[in-house]
N, C-alpha and C positions, 0 to 999 in steps of 0.2 A: 444527768447533774442537776443541783439545785445551789443557789448562793447561799451561804450562812453568814451571820453577822460578824464580821471583824471585829475584837474587843476593843475598848477606847483606848486602852494602853498600846495597842498593835501586838503584832505578830512578827517574831524574829526567827530567821530561818537560818538553818544551820546543818552541815553534816554529821550525823552521828559516826563516830571513829573508834567505837568498842572493839578490841581485839577479837578475831575471830569472825568478824561481819562479814557476810558473803552476798555481794550484790551481782545479779545475772541481768546482762543486757543484750539488747539488739540494734545493730547499727548499721544505717544506709547513707550513703554519701554520693552524691552524684554531681559532677563538673562537665560543663560543655562551654568549650571556650574555641577562640578565633575568628579570623573574618570570614566571608562568605566563601566556602569551597575550600579553606584552610583547617577545618574544624578540628581540634583534639577533643575527645572524649572519653569520660571516665566514671566507673561505677564500682563503689566497693562496699561490701555488704557482709556482716560478720556477726557471729553470736560473742559474747565477751563474759567472762566471770573475773570478778576482781575482790580481792581478800585484803581487809584490814589485819595488819600484822602489829599493831601496836604503835603507841606515839611516845615522843620524846617528851622531854619534861615544858616544852614549848607549846605541847598540844598537836604538833606536826606529826601526821600518822605515816607509817610507811607502809605501802601498798603494792601488792604483785597483780596483775592482769593478764590473765592468758585468752588468745583470741583462739576462738575454732570456726569450723563451717565457713571459712571465709571463700567469697565468690569476688572475682576481680575480673573486670572487662575493661579493655583501655586500647582505643583506636588513636592512631597517629597523624590522621589527616594526610598532606604533601609528605610527611616524614617517613610512610609506611612501607615505602620503596626501599627504606635505608635500615629500619628497626625492624626485628623479630619480635611481634608482639607476645606471641604464644612463650617465647623464651622468657621475657622479660616477666609476663606473669607467672611462669612456673618458678622461677627463681626468687621472684617476693614472696610467692605462697610459701615456699619450702623453708625461706629464713623467719616468717614471722608465724606461720601457724603451729602452735601447740608451744612456742616460745614464752617465757617467762617474761614478762615488761614490768622493771622496778620502778619506783617514783615514790615521790610524798605528796601530802596534800593536807590542808587545813581545814579545819572547820566552816570556813567559807568557800570550800571547794577552790582555791588557788592550789594548782599543782607547781610544783618544782623538781628540779633533776630529772626531767621527762628524757630518756633515752633518744639519741637522733639515729638516724640511719647510718648503720656502718658495717664493712664485712671484715670478720675476724683475720687478721693476718695479710690483709692486702686492701687494695684500692675496690671501691665498690662501681661497678659500670652505672651511668649516671641514669639510665633510663630505669635501673632497678633501684637505684636511690630515689627517684622522683617515686615510683609506686610504692617503697617503703613508707615514702614520708608521706604520702595520701594516707596508707592507712593509720600509720601512728597519727597522723594530725586528726583523723576523725575519731580515734578512741582519745584522744586528748579535749577535743571540742565536745564529747557528749559528757563530758564533768564540766558543768557550767557553775562559775562562781554566784556567790548570792551577795546580797548588800549587809553590810554590817549592821545599820539600825533596825530598830524594829519599824514594822510598815504598817500605819495606819490606813484606813480605809481612803481610796483616791488618791494615795500618795502618789508624788512624782517629784523625778531627781534629775538632776544632768551633772556628767561629769565632761572635762575635755582635757586632751591632752596633746601637746606640740612638742615637737622634736625641730631641732635645726632653727634658721632665721629665715623669715619671709622676704623675699626680694634679693637674697644674697646667693653667692655662689655656693652649692652644693646642695644638698636633700631638705628639703621643709616638708613637714609630715604634721598635719591637723586632724586629730579624730574628736567627735562630738557623741557622744552618746546619752540618750534620752532614753529614760526609763519610766515605765507607770504599774503600780500595783493594781492589779484589776479585782483583786477579793478573794475570799475564801467560798472554797465550793467542795461538794460533799457527793461522790458516786451514788447512785440511785442503789444500787444492791451492797454498797461497801458497810463495813462495821461503822456504828454511831462516830468511832474517835477518829475515823479517816478524814482528814481535813487536808486539801489540795490547795496551795496559793499558786495564783498565776501572776506573775509576771510578764511584762512584754518589752522588748528593749530593741532601740532602734540605734545603728552606729553608722555614722557617716563620715567618710575620711576621705583626706584632699592629699596627695603626694605630688610635690613638684620636685622635679630634678633640675637645677639650672646650672649651665656650662657658660664659656664665652660663645659659643656658638647659638645659644637660645635655650628655651626651656620646654621642659616634656610634663604632661600633668595626667596623673592616674586617679581616678575618683572612683570609691568602692561606696556602696549602701548594703546593709544586712539586718534583716529583721528577724528576731528570735523571740519565739514564746517558751518559756521556763515554767511548765509545772511540778511544782515542789511539795512532797509528802512532808507535811509539818511534824507530825508525830512520829513518822518512820524515818525523817531525817535524811532523806536521798531525793535527786532530782528523780521523780517518776518517768518525764518527758521533756525533752531538749527539741525545739523545732525549728529550722531556720531557711529561709531564702534569702539569696544574696546577689547583686550584680557588682561587675567591676567592668569600666570603660577604659580603654586605653588605646587613644588615637580610633582608629577603624575597627578595632577588636573588642569583642564583648564576651565576656565569660558571666555564665549563670550558675548558679550552685542552688542545690537543696537538699537539706540534710535532717536525719531525725535519728532520735535515740530514745529507746524505752528500757528503763530499768524496773526490776522488782527485787525485794530483799528475801533472800533464801531463809526459810525459817531454822533458827538453830534446834540440833539435837537436844533432848532433855540431858541432862549430864545422869549419869549413873549412881546409885546410892553407894556409898563408902562406909563399912562400919570400922572404927578404929580403935583400939585400946589404949593408945599412945595418950598420955597427959600433956604433950607438947602443944604449943600456940603458935602459929604460923601467923605472921604478920603481912597485912597487904604490901607493905614495903619490901618484903622477899621477893627477889625476882625468879624463884621457883613456885611460888605460889602461882595456881592455875588462873585466879583473878587479878594479876599484877599485869599491869599495860604499861609500863615504863620502858625505857630504852636499853637498861640493863639486861644481859642475858644471865641465866642459871647456868653457872658451872658446867661444863660437859654438855651444855644443851646446843642443838643446831643453830645456825642463823638464822633469823625469822624469815630471811628471803628463800630458803633451800626448802621449806616444807612443800608438799605437793599438795595440789587441789584434789579434792575428793569431787571425781567426774559426776554429773548432773546435768540432766536437761535443764533449758532454761526454764526458770520456775514461774508460775502464775504469778500476778502481782500479789504483795503481801495486803495483808487487812481485808481481805474478802473481795477485793474490786475483782471484776471479770478479766479474764487476759486480754488485750487487746490481740487482733490479728497482725502479723507480723506482715510487711510490707515486703516484695518481692523484687529483685533485681530488674525483672521486668515490667514492674508496676511504677506508675508515677506517685509520688507523695501527693495525697489527695489536697485541693487547694480550698476545701473548707465547704460546710452543708451551709446552703443558703437558709435552711430551716432551723438551723441551730442559733440560740442566741449569740450574738457577740459577746466575746468574754469567756465563753465557756472553754473550761481545759480541755475538753475532747476534741474541741476544733483545731485541728492542724494550723500551723503557724505561718502556711503559704500564702501571705497575703501578696495579692497581684499587684498592689500598686508598690512593692517593695522590688518587684522586678523590671519597672519603668524607669 
């Protein structure tokens, strides 16, 4: 990896949402929580294919994702005597493996209408629901939002969100997000037009619940490294470490998602003697990307994926080695310069 100069006018990050775009990803999400001797542990790892099915007039795209090769491990600490972990894992896998997960996202990577864990025709076992929420949460987290403004060299910015009233009865939550643009980089063996933007983000959240009997505070700290393919228009890598402190209990998380863009198949040549002209505004045109459906055409969500192995990274980059559930997400190579997008975001300070 080597750094390239950022244009004076800055660089704008945006997801490309052309209809028919397919992204292939690999997600690894680990969580360990609880006081000493009472820990709960979870690892979810899976491959996923995500297809863009078209956008509406606002630019928000219809998206369908399908999870495969799911590996789920869960232990329940002192609750193990009361929970059949194998049954929980089996039920969750059967519900999500190969299922179509439908939602919407915009060019900033903001996801809406994301489904919640549910059971068709009945109530869902609470432990199975927890497992499903972990899997769906990992998928949603793998689509990381990007800032709306153009990023100039060395740009930093901060956002703050507050809900509730501090010192009053009820729940008060304050989140401060500090971000920095680390620059543009190019993989050594990638095509010359490949530019990877590295953004580092730190979230600090304090949640205080106050009752007449007193207050209870929970603090969270998360550090995220986003490696975004500028010309490809997708998040090539999302890496994060986090810590939550809730009284005597500490929860640590480690997360990594890697994405590649599947090359599009060349359209077959068509010879036609017709003299009629079809406009792009026609929903039956194959280049049409609006929300209106062609008469008689199936709903865009019902089309099946064409199964394919997880593709190598687009634009000539070397395919990264996929982490396994038995491996730790690496904490970074001390010989790699700081800010290199190939350095995992496992910042040791974030876990303190």
